[in-house]
Backbone as a ProteinNet text record, in pm:
[ID]
protein_1_A
[PRIMARY]
MITICVIFKGIIILSFFFVLIGAINFALCLPPFCMWWLSPLLFLPLWFTFEKSKRYRTNFINGFLYGLFIYIFLFYWIPASISELTKLNMFFSILICGGGFCLIGILYGFLFLVIKFLWNKLPWLIPFILPGFEWLCIPVFPISLGYSWRASLAGVQAADIGGVYFLSSLCCLYSYLIFLGIQNISLRKWYWASALILLFLQYSYGCFRIYSIQKTPAQSQIKISILQT
[TERTIARY]
120.8	49	171.5	181.2	258.2	398.7	451.7	593.6	607.3	527.2	528.7	512.6	455.1	474.5	584.5	642.5	733.8	860.9	884.2	1000.8	983.7	874.2	842.2	892.8	887.8	883.8	1033.9	1093.5	1221.7	1342.4	1247.6	1343.9	1305.8	1201.2	1154.2	1289.4	1305.5	1379.1	1524.5	1566.4	1726.2	1729.9	1625.4	1663.3	1656.2	1574.2	1574.1	1744.3	1803.7	1926.2	2011.3	1990.7	2118.7	2086.6	1933.1	1953.5	2007.2	1982.5	2026.5	2189.4	2235.7	2414.7	2453.9	2390.1	2414.5	2398	2292.6	2325.1	2424	2425.9	2563.7	2670.5	2707	2854.2	2824.5	2743.3	2717.1	2766.9	2699.8	2731.4	2893.4	2933.3	3075.9	3162.7	3136.3	3210.7	3215	3122.5	3128.4	3167.1	3182	3224.8	3131.4	3174.5	3270.3	3385.4	3327.3	3420.8	3533.8	3465.9	3544	3609.6	3566.2	3592.3	3592.9	3704.6	3701.6	3713.7	3779.2	3877.2	3700.1	3599.4	3464.5	3399.3	3447.2	3349	3341.3	3467	3439.6	3318.3	3300.7	3180.2	3055.8	3059.1	2919.7	2809.3	2776.6	2654.8	2653.4	2746.2	2753	2619.9	2584.1	2480.5	2335.4	2332	2201.2	2176	2264.9	2256.6	2226.7	2221.3	2163.2	2017.7	1968.9	1811.8	1753.8	1811.4	1749.3	1756.1	1829.6	1841.2	1739	1729	1616.3	1509.2	1444.5	1333.2	1299.2	1173.8	1122.1	1020	935.2	832.9	875.9	841.9	822.9	802.8	727.1	665.9	778.3	817.4	900.3	1061.8	1080.7	1200.9	1168.6	1060.4	1009	1041.4	991.5	999.8	1152.1	1235.2	1371.2	1452.1	1402.9	1486.1	1430.4	1299.1	1246	1346.1	1335.7	1401.7	1559.7	1620.3	1755.8	1816.3	1716.5	1723.4	1666.8	1594.9	1561.2	1672.6	1692	1830.6	1949.7	2024.5	2131	2067.9	1973.6	1937.3	1944.7	1895.5	1892.2	2044.3	2114.2	2241.9	2320.4	2323.1	2376.9	2349.1	2212.4	2143.1	2081.5	2145.3	2030.2	2030.3	2136.1	2167.7	2068.3	2015.9	1982.2	1853.4	1763.1	1616.7	1668.8	1767.9	1814.9	1855.3	1927.1	2016.7	1873.9	1753.4	1665.8	1575	1558.1	1490	1560.6	1712.3	1787.9	1728.8	1809.9	1814.1	1669.6	1599.4	1433.4	1348	1382.5	1286.2	1170.8	1213	1080.5	1091.5	944	964.1	1001.7	1095.4	1169.3	1057.1	952.8	859.7	831.3	797.1	770.2	920.9	1026.5	1141.8	1168.1	1163.2	1193.7	1089.1	942.7	866.9	851.4	930.3	939.3	1063.6	1149.7	1282.1	1260	1150.4	1109.9	1036	966.5	869.7	977.7	1111.3	1209.4	1280.1	1295.9	1356.8	1307.8	1136	1044.3	1054.8	1062.6	1050.6	1193.6	1322.5	1416.2	1405.8	1345.6	1323.7	1212.8	1145	1079	1135.9	1220.2	1345	1395.6	1443.1	1529.6	1437.8	1308	1229.4	1211.4	1176	1180.1	1308.8	1404.9	1552.3	1512.3	1500.5	1513.2	1424	1310.9	1232.6	1308.8	1389.3	1452.3	1553.5	1648.6	1707.7	1658.1	1580.7	1517.8	1469.4	1407.3	1373.3	1524.7	1597.5	1742	1772.6	1770	1795.3	1762.3	1649.4	1564.2	1587.7	1621.2	1634.6	1789.8	1839.7	1960.4	2066.9	2094.5	2177.9	2303	2375.3	2515.4	2468.3	2357.8	2323.5	2321.5	2322.3	2307.6	2394.9	2533	2608.8	2592.8	2536.2	2530.1	2413.1	2278.9	2169.4	2167.6	2206.1	2225.5	2270.7	2396.8	2459.9	2380.1	2297.5	2221.2	2096.8	2007.3	1911	1947.9	2071.1	2131.3	2119.9	2170.5	2161.4	2036.8	1941.5	1825.4	1735.8	1753	1737.2	1803.4	1900.6	1963.8	1880.7	1855.1	1903	1867.4	1774.3	1678.6	1768.2	1850.7	1934	2041.3	2117.5	2268	2387.1	2358.9	2456.7	2471.1	2574.8	2627.6	2700.4	2690.6	2790	2893.1	2919.9	3073.5	3170.4	3075.2	3137.6	3204.9	3191	3268.5	3394.3	3444.7	3595.6	3671.6	3587.7	3614	3768.2	3799.9	3890.1	4039.2	4024.8	4141.1	4178	4261.5	4317.5	4335.8	4403.3	4435.5	4319.9	4247.9	4103.5	4010.4	4008.1	3890.4	3971	4078.2	4111.6	4039.4	3987.5	3919.7	3788.9	3729.2	3626.8	3721.6	3806.3	3839	3753.6	3724.5	3647.7	3492.3	3445.8	3297.9	3248.7	3321	3277.9	3241.5	3169.2	3130.1	3055.2	2981.3	2879	2952.7	3059.8	3160.1	3229.8	3244.8	3298.8	3212.8	3059.1	2927.7	2906.1	2948.4	2965.6	3045.9	3172.8	3271.3	3228.8	3185.4	3101.1	3032.3	2950.8	2828.3	2930.5	3005.6	3074.4	3143.9	3243.6	3310.1	3233.1	3116.5	3040.1	2937.7	2904.5	2863.4	2955.8	3074.8	3135.4	3226.6	3192	3221.6	3113.2	2988.9	2889.2	2860.7	2884.1	2899.7	2989.6	3121.2	3217.4	3150.3	3085.7	2994.4	2920	2861	2755.1	2761.6	2892	2964.2	3061	3085.9	3220.7	3276	3251.5	3344.2	3401.3	3311	3376.5	3426.5	3448	3482.9	3605.2	3690.3	3864.6	3835.9	3754.9	3759.9	3701.6	3564.5	3501.1	3597	3653	3722.4	3867.1	3928.1	4030.5	3979.9	3874.5	3835.5	3797.4	3765.8	3748.4	3869.8	3997.2	4116.9	4179.1	4155.4	4250	4176.2	4069.1	3993.6	4027.5	4041.7	4074.8	4266.1	4273.7	4447.7	4456.5	4404.9	4371.9	4314.1	4237.9	4175	4313.7	4372.1	4442.8	4574.9	4623.4	4760	4721.9	4584.3	4592.5	4570	4520.8	4556.3	4671.1	4760.9	4908	4942.1	4924	4993.1	4992.4	4840.2	4809.3	4871.3	4879.4	4944.2	5099.8	5139.3	5292.2	5337.2	5229.2	5265.9	5243.4	5188.8	5132.3	5264.8	5324.5	5432	5556.1	5528.6	5667.9	5587.1	5483.5	5419.1	5416.1	5348.9	5342.1	5212.8	5201	5109.6	5020.1	4988.6	4842.5	4761.8	4861.2	4768.2	4702.6	4584.1	4457.3	4479.6	4461.5	4439.1	4312.1	4235.3	4104.7	4095.6	4039.5	3980.3	3859.6	3802.2	3660.9	3635.5	3527	3489.8	3365.1	3303	3177.9	3115	3004.4	2996.9	2803.2	2759.9	2644.9	2570.1
3074.7	3134.6	3039.5	2912.9	2784	2840.2	2884.3	2905.9	3011.8	3148.6	3276.5	3215.1	3161.9	3110.6	3062.4	2950.8	2903	2963.6	3065.9	3170.3	3276.5	3329.5	3370	3314.7	3191.7	3096.3	3113	3082.4	3061	3192.8	3334.4	3417.7	3447.7	3404	3422.9	3330.7	3192.9	3128.8	3160.4	3209.3	3280.2	3395.5	3490.8	3600.8	3535.5	3414.5	3392.3	3356.3	3269.2	3230.9	3345.3	3451.4	3557.7	3603.9	3666.5	3716.2	3612.4	3498.8	3436.8	3412.3	3423.7	3444.9	3533.1	3661.6	3805.8	3810.2	3748.9	3708.1	3659.9	3556	3448	3532.5	3615.1	3661.2	3761.7	3870.1	3931.8	3923.5	3773	3722.5	3642.4	3616.2	3561.6	3719.1	3825.5	3928.8	3980	3940.8	3971.2	3894.6	3884.4	3802.2	3687.1	3568.6	3523.2	3463.4	3517.3	3448.7	3548.5	3687.2	3788.8	3814	3750.9	3726.3	3866.7	3969.9	4126.7	4114.7	4037.6	4027.7	4018.3	3932.4	3982.9	4089.6	4193.9	4323.4	4396.9	4393.1	4448	4366.7	4250.2	4141.8	4163	4241.1	4223.3	4235.2	4321.6	4376.4	4298.7	4208.9	4182.5	4101.6	3984.9	3905.3	3970.1	4054.8	4165.5	4227.7	4269.6	4351.5	4280.7	4169.5	4040.7	4045.7	4095.8	4046	4184.7	4317.5	4436	4410.8	4328.4	4361.7	4224.6	4117	4008.5	4041.5	4087.4	4120.5	4261.7	4282.9	4360.8	4462.6	4373.5	4420.7	4483.5	4577.3	4606.7	4547.7	4477.9	4402.1	4263.2	4217.7	4111.7	4176.2	4304.9	4335.2	4391	4414.6	4458.7	4294.2	4204.1	4047.4	4004	4023.6	3994.1	4096.4	4244.1	4287.3	4225	4191	4141.7	4013.1	3909.2	3791.6	3832	3934.1	3963.8	3988.1	4105.4	4178.5	4028.4	3955.4	3824.4	3735.7	3722.3	3619.9	3661.7	3786.8	3845.9	3843	3865.5	3909	3717.7	3661.9	3503.5	3430.9	3461.2	3404.1	3472.2	3610.2	3674.3	3663.5	3672.2	3671.9	3532.1	3430.5	3316.9	3267	3286.8	3314.7	3377.4	3452.7	3541.1	3489.6	3455	3349.8	3284.2	3210.5	3108.3	3209.9	3308.4	3380.3	3459.8	3487.2	3563.9	3449.8	3336.7	3256.1	3192.6	3208.5	3164.7	3291.4	3393.5	3536.4	3540.4	3547.7	3623.2	3466.7	3323.4	3232.7	3221.4	3312.7	3279.6	3154.2	3119.4	2992	3025	2879.7	2926.9	2958.2	2923.1	2911.6	3046.1	3118.8	3288.8	3354.3	3329.1	3387.7	3416.7	3269.8	3281.7	3360.6	3374.5	3433.2	3575.4	3641.3	3777.6	3811.7	3736.6	3748.4	3744.9	3675.5	3651.9	3752.1	3841.6	3954.3	4067.1	4079.1	4185.3	4158.6	4068.2	4045.2	4023.1	4004.5	4011.2	4202.9	4296.7	4435.5	4444.8	4387.4	4455.7	4406.2	4287.2	4258.4	4338.8	4387.8	4538.5	4635.8	4646.6	4791.3	4773.9	4662.1	4629.8	4635.1	4572.2	4572.3	4712.8	4819.5	4952.7	4983.5	4934.3	5017.4	4920	4822	4746	4813.6	4870.9	4951.5	5074.9	5137	5276.8	5233.8	5147.4	5087.6	5077.5	4997.5	4964	5051.8	5187.9	5310.7	5383.3	5374.9	5450.2	5358.9	5224.8	5148	5164.5	5240.8	5236.3	5402.4	5481.1	5623.3	5684.3	5669.9	5717.9	5638.6	5527	5384.2	5463.1	5539.8	5596	5661.9	5703.1	5760.1	5631.6	5493.9	5400.9	5374.7	5392.4	5343.3	5458.4	5569.1	5702.5	5676.4	5635.1	5607.9	5501.3	5388.1	5276.5	5326.4	5375.9	5408.7	5476.1	5627.4	5674	5623	5532.7	5450.3	5367.6	5349.3	5284	5395.6	5498.3	5620.1	5661.1	5651.2	5659.3	5591.6	5453	5342.3	5298.1	5391.2	5364.7	5396.7	5354.4	5235.7	5097.1	5056.7	4975.4	4897.4	4933.9	4895.8	4920.7	4854	4838	4810.3	4697.4	4641.5	4710.3	4804.8	4848.9	4806.7	4789.5	4722.6	4758.9	4883.7	4947	4854.6	4804.5	4668.7	4597	4554.2	4415.1	4462.3	4564.4	4608.5	4582	4538.5	4575.5	4503.4	4400.7	4316.8	4355.6	4454	4492.5	4638.5	4612.6	4745.2	4886.9	4816.1	4905.9	4940.6	4873.2	4893.5	4989.5	4973.1	5047.2	5185	5243.6	5385.8	5466.4	5451.9	5504.6	5596.9	5544	5592.6	5732.8	5763.1	5876.5	6018	5959.7	6057.3	6061.6	5953.9	5968.7	5866.4	5826.5	5760.2	5582.9	5519.5	5384.2	5368.9	5484.3	5523.7	5540.7	5589.6	5594.9	5463.1	5353.5	5256.3	5170.6	5197.7	5135.1	5152.4	5293.4	5320	5264.2	5258.7	5152.5	5016.5	4944.7	4816.9	4809.3	4939.2	4928.3	4961.3	5058.6	5124.3	4990.7	4931.5	4829.9	4704.4	4659.2	4554.5	4612.5	4725.1	4758.1	4807.9	4853.2	4833.2	4683	4606.4	4468	4421.1	4426.8	4416	4443.9	4600.4	4649.3	4586.9	4558.9	4471	4344.9	4293.8	4137.9	4162.1	4253.1	4307.6	4331.8	4444.8	4507.8	4469.9	4392.4	4322.4	4413.5	4480.9	4586.3	4684.4	4740.7	4837.9	4752.9	4604.8	4564.4	4601.5	4596.5	4634.5	4764.7	4904.8	5000.6	4976.1	4925.6	4936.9	4861.6	4736.9	4653.7	4734.9	4811.1	4889.4	4958.5	5043.7	5148.6	5129.3	4973	4921.9	4922.4	4830.1	4802.3	4944.5	5056.5	5161.5	5211.7	5228.3	5272.7	5180	5080	4968.4	5012.7	5006.7	5045.3	5170.6	5286.5	5379.8	5392.2	5325.5	5298.9	5226	5127.6	5043.6	5128.2	5222.3	5316.5	5416.6	5477.9	5569.5	5474.6	5364.6	5293.1	5265.8	5232.6	5183.5	5310.1	5435	5554.4	5615.5	5562.6	5620.1	5511.6	5365.2	5282.8	5330.8	5322.7	5358.4	5507.2	5626.9	5737.6	5770.5	5684.2	5674	5642.4	5593.1	5530.8	5643.7	5744.8	5845.3	5978.3	5973.2	6115.8	6065.8	6213	6212.5	6132.9	6093.3	6005	6030.4	6157.4	6224.9	6164.3	6139.8	6098.9	5995.1	5993.5	5842.7	5783.5	5665.6	5566.6	5508.5	5454.5	5421.7	5257.7	5237.7	5064.4	5066.6	4942.9	4889.9	4793.9	4842.4	4725	4688.8	4611	4554.4	4469.4	4525.1	4417.6	4419.1	4303.6	4261.6	4225
1549	1657.3	1755.3	1731.1	1809.8	1839.6	1701.7	1688.1	1760.7	1743.7	1809.9	1959.7	2031.8	2173.6	2210.9	2131.2	2160.2	2174.7	2059.1	2063.8	2184.9	2239.7	2344.1	2466.8	2466.3	2580.1	2585.2	2477.3	2467.6	2518.3	2469.3	2532.4	2686.9	2739.9	2919.7	2925.9	2894.1	2968.5	2972.9	2833.8	2786.3	2888.7	2906.5	3022.4	3161.6	3203.5	3310.8	3341.8	3268.1	3248.2	3301.2	3195.4	3228.4	3351.3	3404.9	3503.7	3632.7	3650.4	3741.6	3733.7	3641.4	3625.4	3667.1	3645.8	3689	3823.7	3897.1	4032.4	4118	4035.4	4100.2	4085.6	3980	3964.4	4088.8	4113.2	4196.2	4369.9	4371.7	4483.8	4498.2	4425.5	4391.9	4428.6	4398.4	4382.3	4555.1	4622.2	4753.6	4859.4	4981.4	5104.7	5094.9	5111.7	5144.1	5044.2	4905.8	4778.6	4724.7	4726.9	4732.3	4597	4509.1	4348.5	4257	4328.1	4277.4	4149.1	4065	3913.9	3816	3904.6	3802.5	3799.7	3863.4	3906.9	3754.5	3657.3	3526.5	3442.9	3474	3424	3483.7	3595.7	3681.9	3651.4	3550.5	3497.7	3342.1	3282	3173.3	3110.2	3209	3164.4	3172.1	3260.6	3219.6	3100.4	3032	2919.6	2819.4	2805.5	2731.6	2742.8	2894.3	2916.4	2853.7	2857.7	2804	2660.1	2582.5	2450.7	2397	2480.4	2418.6	2443.9	2560.9	2658.4	2617.7	2512.5	2450.4	2542.2	2604.4	2709.4	2848.3	2879.9	3017	3111	3099	3226.4	3235.6	3115.1	3134.1	3218.7	3176	3226.1	3380.2	3448	3563.4	3641.1	3544.2	3630.5	3660.9	3538.7	3544.2	3664.1	3667.5	3789.7	3931.2	3941.1	4063.3	4119.3	3979.4	4019.2	4040	3969.4	4005.5	4147.9	4191.5	4348.3	4443.9	4425.6	4504.1	4521.6	4386.6	4385.4	4494.6	4434.8	4502.5	4687.4	4744.2	4857.4	4942.2	4839.5	4901.2	4897	4779.9	4803.6	4886	4914.6	5007.4	5167.6	5167.5	5325.9	5336.5	5293	5325.1	5468.7	5565.2	5687.4	5781.3	5757.6	5820.6	5904	5837.1	5910.6	5991.3	6025	6093.4	6220.4	6182.2	6264.9	6359.4	6300	6341	6451.9	6378.7	6464.1	6574.4	6586.9	6715.2	6807.1	6762.8	6836.6	6909.3	6857.3	6903.9	6943.2	6929.1	6968.3	6865.3	6777.7	6667.4	6594.8	6547.2	6448.3	6356	6281.9	6198.2	6055	6044.8	5929.1	5937.9	6027.2	6028.3	6002.4	6042.1	6017.1	5896.5	5801.7	5681	5600.1	5679.2	5563.7	5610.1	5730.9	5730.8	5637.9	5645.8	5588.6	5422.4	5371.9	5235.4	5192.5	5304.3	5237.3	5246.6	5302.3	5296.7	5148.5	5130.4	4998.4	4870.4	4907.8	4770.2	4779.8	4840.9	4860.2	4789.7	4805.3	4762.9	4601.2	4562.6	4453.6	4345.1	4460.7	4371.7	4316.9	4421.4	4391.2	4276.9	4264.1	4161.8	4035.9	4031.7	3904.1	3875.7	3935.7	3883.1	3811.5	3937.8	3837.6	3711.8	3675.4	3543.6	3431.2	3486.5	3408.3	3347.7	3461.9	3419.5	3331.6	3345.3	3252.7	3114.7	3109.5	2978.7	2880.4	2966.7	2880.5	2846.5	2930.7	2884.2	2765.3	2757.3	2676.1	2532	2531.2	2403.9	2349.4	2486	2444.2	2480.4	2566.1	2604.8	2685	2589.6	2668.8	2723	2689.5	2733.9	2899.7	2946.7	3064.9	3169.8	3116.9	3199.7	3294.4	3281.1	3393.2	3497.8	3490.7	3566.5	3644.5	3590.7	3638.1	3746.4	3718.1	3823.6	3944.2	3949.4	4106.1	4164.9	4071	4156.2	4200.5	4151.1	4234.7	4334.5	4332.8	4485.4	4617.2	4538.1	4661.7	4703.1	4600.4	4643.8	4762.7	4744.9	4817.2	4918.9	4998.5	5097.8	5173.4	5321.8	5373.1	5324.7	5226.9	5221	5105.2	5019.7	4911.1	4938.8	5064.6	5114.3	5044.9	4937.7	4877	4735.2	4727.4	4606.2	4561.3	4398.2	4288.4	4311.1	4363.2	4399.6	4485.6	4581.9	4725.8	4627.7	4499.1	4444	4459	4454.7	4430.5	4585.6	4706.3	4812.1	4882.2	4771	4825.4	4740.4	4658.6	4576.2	4619.2	4663.2	4742	4663.8	4538	4415.1	4366.8	4323.8	4256.4	4357.4	4472.1	4552.8	4579.7	4530	4541	4494.2	4356.5	4233	4338	4473.9	4512	4573.9	4554.6	4582.1	4504.7	4392.6	4290.6	4321.8	4330	4362.6	4475.8	4564	4660.5	4601.1	4679.6	4616.2	4465.1	4445.6	4374	4222.5	4247.2	4130.3	4078.9	4197.1	4147.2	4079	4125.6	4082.1	3916.2	3911.9	3767.1	3666.2	3709.9	3643	3611.9	3736	3728.7	3581.8	3583.5	3476.9	3346.9	3384.6	3233.1	3159.3	3221.2	3186.2	3113.1	3197.9	3159.7	3011.8	3004.9	2876.2	2756.6	2791.2	2673.2	2612.4	2724.9	2649.4	2609.6	2664.7	2572.3	2421.8	2424.6	2276.3	2200.7	2256.9	2156.4	2128.2	2230.6	2153	2061.1	2090.4	1969.6	1847.8	1850.8	1744.8	1708.7	1629.9	1588.4	1509.4	1404.1	1330.4	1445.3	1581.3	1642.7	1771.1	1743.4	1896	1946.1	1855.8	1928	1973.1	1945.4	1998.5	2134.5	2139.1	2276.7	2392.6	2368.6	2434.5	2466	2378.2	2435.4	2505.1	2480.2	2581.7	2717.2	2732.7	2863.8	2938.6	2885	2906.7	2972.3	2899.6	2911.6	3046.8	3059.6	3166.5	3320.3	3306	3370	3404.5	3328.5	3339	3410.6	3397.9	3466.4	3630.8	3616.1	3767.6	3851.7	3802.6	3857.7	3885.3	3774.7	3793.4	3880.6	3897.9	4013.3	4149.2	4171.4	4288.8	4345.4	4254.3	4285.6	4320	4233	4290.7	4414.3	4452	4588.5	4705.2	4681.5	4756.9	4781.3	4664.9	4685	4736.9	4702.4	4754	4893.3	4957.1	5119.5	5190.9	5123	5190.4	5202.1	5110.9	5099.7	5168.3	5245.9	5268	5419.8	5463.5	5637.1	5691.8	5845.8	5883.6	5842.7	5828.4	5816.6	5694.5	5567.9	5474.5	5464.4	5384.1	5391.8	5274.7	5306.2	5177.5	5180.2	5092.9	5110.2	5114.9	5201.1	5219.5	5254.3	5218.8	5229.6	5304.8	5399.1	5499.9	5478.9	5458.3	5434.4	5527.5	5615.4	5726.7	5702.3	5652.3	5604	5708.2
[MASK]
+++++++++++++++++++++++++++++++++++++++++++++++++++++++++++++++++++++++++++++++++++++++++++++++++++++++++++++++++++++++++++++++++++++++++++++++++++++++++++++++++++++++++++++++++++++++++++++++++++++++++++++++++++++++++++++++++++++

């Protein structure tokens, strides 16, 4: 019994570690850091949480913490701004913002439940369900995974196909293929080669768009990304 409890606690701690790394990775992809080259790895740490966590309750908690961490890392400055602008006591400002962050965490918790269900039943639908969940939660869920490409002019041109949610799907798909390569040694080359080919196609299209815009009339358009949090 003691051994089982120790193993269970170890799994929880490991899941918490992956959730924290995943949230930090997300924050690094957005301003002020703008490390867009981490975008293909954006969801990679979290796939390990779904692999290790067997209970739906644990996955809901992981999702709650993931959403909470993301918004704390990205919007830590909001309580001070609200307090300064409204002359509200700093404690109440933190309390109000904390409630909003917890609401986002709850939404992420339900998202993780959906992903865990698909993980067991239809894992290849995961890259398409996650961006759909983002769309349903707008405007409560304003920070899409796809915005992680915003600092890469060539990378963001793929938004021509399906907007920012298509870029979110690419983030999920890349990280999922890399995860499968880590888990399945015999097929590792195929999974990683697929991710590299898709990444090459994405950037080839972006470079083509950037190059062609210089050769076409002024009314031609090019995609840019402006993120005002």
